C-alpha positions in Angstrom: 0.1 0.0 0.0 1.5 3.3 -1.1 1.3 6.5 1.0 -2.0 8.4 0.0 -4.1 5.6 -0.9 -7.4 5.2 1.0 -10.3 3.1 2.0 -14.1 4.2 2.0 -16.1 3.2 5.1 -19.8 3.1 5.7 -22.5 1.2 7.4 -26.1 1.0 8.4 -27.1 0.4 4.7 -30.3 -1.5 5.8 -31.0 -2.8 2.2 -30.9 0.8 0.8 -28.0 0.6 -1.9 -29.6 3.4 -4.3 -26.6 5.8 -3.7 -23.6 3.4 -3.3 -22.4 4.5 -6.7 -22.4 7.9 -5.9 -19.7 7.8 -3.3 -16.8 9.8 -4.8 -13.7 7.6 -5.3 -15.3 4.4 -4.5 -14.2 2.4 -7.6 -10.6 3.8 -7.0 -10.5 3.1 -3.3 -8.2 0.5 -2.0 -11.1 -1.1 -0.4 -14.6 -0.7 1.1 -15.2 -1.2 4.8 -18.7 -2.0 6.0 -19.3 -1.8 9.7 -22.5 -3.6 10.0 -26.5 -3.4 9.6 -26.4 -4.6 5.7 -30.2 -5.2 6.1 -33.3 -4.5 8.1 -33.7 -7.9 10.0 -32.5 -9.7 7.0 -30.7 -13.1 6.4 -28.4 -14.0 3.4 -30.8 -13.3 0.6 -31.3 -9.8 1.6 -27.5 -9.4 2.3 -26.6 -10.9 -1.1 -28.4 -8.0 -2.8 -26.5 -5.5 -0.8 -23.1 -6.9 -1.3 -23.7 -7.3 -4.9 -24.4 -3.7 -5.2 -21.2 -2.8 -3.3 -18.9 -5.4 -5.1 -19.9 -4.1 -8.3 -18.5 -0.8 -7.4 -15.4 -2.2 -5.6 -14.8 -5.9 -4.9 -12.3 -5.3 -2.1 -14.6 -5.6 0.8 -14.0 -5.9 4.4 -17.7 -6.4 6.2 -19.4 -7.6 9.1 -23.0 -8.1 10.6 -24.7 -5.7 12.8 -27.6 -6.1 15.2 -30.1 -6.0 12.5 -28.5 -8.9 10.4 -29.2 -12.3 11.1 -26.2 -14.3 12.4 -26.2 -16.7 9.4 -24.9 -13.6 7.2 -21.7 -14.1 8.8 -21.1 -17.4 7.2 -22.0 -15.9 3.9 -19.6 -13.0 4.2 -17.0 -15.5 5.4 -17.5 -17.9 2.3 -17.0 -14.9 0.1 -13.6 -13.8 1.7 -15.3 -10.6 3.1 -15.9 -11.2 6.8 -14.2 -9.4 9.6 -16.3 -10.2 12.5 -14.1 -11.5 15.3 -11.2 -11.6 12.8 -8.2 -9.5 11.9 -7.1 -9.1 8.2 -4.3 -7.1 6.5 -5.2 -3.9 4.8 -1.4 -3.4 3.6 2.0 -4.1 5.1 1.9 -3.1 8.7 -1.8 -2.1 8.6 -4.4 -4.4 9.9 -8.2 -4.2 10.4 -10.3 -6.1 13.1 -13.9 -6.2 13.5 -16.7 -6.9 16.1 -20.2 -6.7 14.8 -23.6 -7.2 16.3 -24.5 -5.0 19.2 -25.2 -4.8 22.9 -28.8 -5.2 24.0 -31.2 -2.6 22.5 -35.0 -2.1 23.6 -36.2 -3.4 20.1 -35.1 -7.2 20.3 -33.2 -7.1 17.0 -31.9 -10.4 15.5 -28.2 -10.1 16.8 -27.6 -8.7 20.5 -25.2 -9.8 22.9 -24.1 -8.9 26.5 -21.1 -6.7 27.1 -19.1 -9.8 28.2 -19.5 -11.4 24.9 -18.5 -8.2 23.0 -15.3 -8.1 25.3 -14.4 -11.7 24.6 -14.9 -11.2 20.8 -12.6 -7.9 20.9 -9.9 -9.8 22.9 -10.1 -12.8 20.2 -9.8 -10.4 17.2 -7.0 -8.4 18.9 -4.8 -11.5 19.5 -4.9 -11.9 15.5 -4.4 -8.1 15.0 -1.4 -7.7 17.2 1.3 -8.0 14.6 0.1 -4.9 12.8 1.7 -1.6 13.6 -1.3 0.4 12.6 -4.9 -0.8 13.3 -8.4 0.0 12.4 -11.1 -1.3 14.7 -14.5 -1.8 13.1 -17.1 -2.0 15.9 -20.8 -1.8 15.0 -21.6 -0.3 18.3 -19.9 2.8 19.1 -17.7 3.2 22.3 -19.7 4.3 25.3 -19.8 8.1 26.2 -18.7 9.8 23.2 -20.3 12.0 20.6 -20.9 8.9 18.5 -23.1 7.1 20.8 -25.7 9.6 21.9 -29.3 9.2 21.1 -31.7 11.9 20.6 -32.6 12.5 24.2 -28.7 12.9 25.0 -28.4 9.6 26.7 -25.1 7.6 25.8 -26.0 4.1 24.8 -22.7 2.8 23.3 -20.7 -0.3 24.5 -18.7 -0.1 27.6 -16.5 -2.9 26.5 -15.6 -1.2 23.1 -14.6 2.0 25.2 -12.4 0.0 27.6 -10.8 -1.8 24.7 -10.1 1.5 22.8 -8.8 3.0 26.1 -6.2 0.1 26.5 -5.1 -0.6 23.0 -5.4 2.8 21.2 -6.2 1.8 17.6 -5.6 4.5 15.1 -9.2 4.6 14.0 -12.6 3.1 15.4 -15.1 3.0 12.6 -18.7 2.6 13.9 -22.4 3.0 13.3 -25.5 1.8 14.8 -26.6 5.0 16.3 -28.1 6.9 13.4 -28.4 10.2 14.9 -25.0 10.1 16.3 -23.2 10.6 13.2 -20.0 12.5 14.0 -16.2 12.2 15.1 -14.6 12.1 18.5 -11.5 11.1 20.2 -10.8 8.4 22.8 -7.1 9.2 23.6 -5.2 8.9 20.4 -8.0 6.9 18.6 -10.2 8.7 16.3 -13.8 7.4 16.5 -16.0 7.9 13.5 -19.9 7.2 13.4 -21.0 7.5 9.8 -24.7 7.2 10.6 -27.4 5.7 8.3 -26.2 5.4 4.7 -29.4 6.7 3.5 -28.4 10.1 5.1 -25.3 10.3 2.9 -22.7 9.4 5.6 -19.4 7.9 4.9 -15.8 7.9 5.8 -12.5 8.4 3.9 -9.6 6.6 5.9 -6.2 7.7 4.3 -2.8 6.1 4.9 -0.5 9.2 5.1 2.6 6.8 5.3 3.1 7.7 9.1 -0.3 7.3 10.3 -4.1 6.5 9.5 -6.4 9.4 9.2 -10.2 9.4 8.9 -12.5 12.0 7.8 -16.4 12.1 7.7 -18.0 12.9 4.5 -21.6 13.6 3.3 -23.1 12.7 -0.4 
């Protein structure tokens, strides 16, 4: 990976792929990172339609499920070489990506919700595989707790404490997240840039750049 190349990150597509092709530079990007919620409570059939739309623009995909996707979607992503849920993969020499999809419990009983203890176990498992990488992107569908990226409309913070603790301890360069649509924004936890792209139907996406010495993330809108 040469200095200056970039990846596009987005999430919470929820079956709505109409604007995928409108993302500037998507076809030229080194890859596409999907933080979760490909569907609205959907299984493999629905996820296939979303992934077909994305791969038609850029086939180099790193993806995981969110709380709205059924668990069998992970197997479909794995079979196609796209899955990052509880895994680490190399983006470029010295640069890795690790993922933890699903979410903590919500009031809505969505298909893939788990306790904080399970999220913490998955983070530890993925990080063991990611340790060789000097630079690291954490893709967590659920934002870290107590940031500008996990606040619902009434002002309450509803993010994951396990994700927050992981970031505080390990300080990945970037945490790409979603899940809380109204909390689209950017914040910092120590040296880690946390970026929530919000619901893709509202036009949010991230551009993650390799500057040679570090990774930088910017929030963009269509």
